[in-house]
N, C-alpha and C positions, 0 to 999 in steps of 0.2 A: 404451533410452530414457534420456536424460540430463535429469533433472528440474532445475529452477532454483528456488532458494528465496532470498527477500530478506527482510531485516529493515530497516525504515525507521523512523527516529526523527525527530521534529520537535517544536518547542515553539511554541505559538501566541503571538502578540504579546498583550500585556496587553489584556484585554477582548474578544479574538477567539476564545476557546476554543470557545464553542458554535457559532460559524460554521464553524470548522475541523472540529469533530465532524460537523456536518451534511454538510459537503462530502465528508469522508472516507467517509461512509456511502453517498454516491451511487455509489461504486464497485460496490457489491453489485448494484444495478439494472443498471448497464452490463454487468457481467460475466454476470449471469444472462440478459440479453436478447440476447446474441450474441457473447460472447467465449469460444469453446471453449478447452479446454486448462488451465483453472484447476482445481486440486485443492483448494486451501485459500486463503481470503482472510479475514483477521481484523484488526479494528481494536481496539486496546487503549488505555486511558487510565491514566496513572500514578495510583496511590493516594496518592502523596506530593506530586505537583505536578499540579493539574488542567489546567495548560496543556501538559503533556507527553503526546504520543501516540506509539504504536508501531503499525506495520503489520507483519503477517506474511503472506507470500504464497508459495505453491508452485505452480509451473506445470509442465506436462508436458514443455516444451521451451523453448529459447531463442526459437524461432519463435513460440510462443504468447505469450511476453513481448513480443516485438517487435510482434505484432498488437495486444496490449493497449495498448501505448504509442504506437501510431500512430493517425493519423486526427484528425479535428476534435474529437471528444468528449473525448479525452485532452488535447489541446492546450488546450481551453477549461477543463477541470478544473485543469490546471497554471497557467493564466493567472489563475484565480480564487484558487488556493491560495497562490501565491508571496507576495502582499502581506499575507497573514494570519499567516505564520510568520516566526520569527527566522531569517534566512538562514543564519547560521553554526551553527544548531542542527540542521540537516538532515544526518543521517548515513544512508547507505544501504550495506548490506553484502550482497554476494552470497556465499552460503555453500554448502558441500558437505555434504550430509546424511550423517550417520554411522548413526543409528538413529532411527526414527520409529514411534510407536504410531499406528495408524490406516490405514497403507498400507505396502506393501513398498518399501524403498529400492532 
């Protein structure tokens, strides 16, 4: 099995941080209600900049990621998120796991 882990960073536009926070949290419901293959999904907020958010997600496979990122629900989520964040602030990194506490790599 080839797990996929992403780190995603974004900065909310001024005055939009709470709206971004609430929108990011909708992922939990969508994943829980019908997106199998997710092992970890976490939303973090910077302690230094309240406009900065980080996502950490691990999926069982690339197919699980593709299923998560397809369909109307994800398209609507992205349509709503894009105008709320600074476009050049979004950084997404696909990583290879070396060691993880919590599950076997």
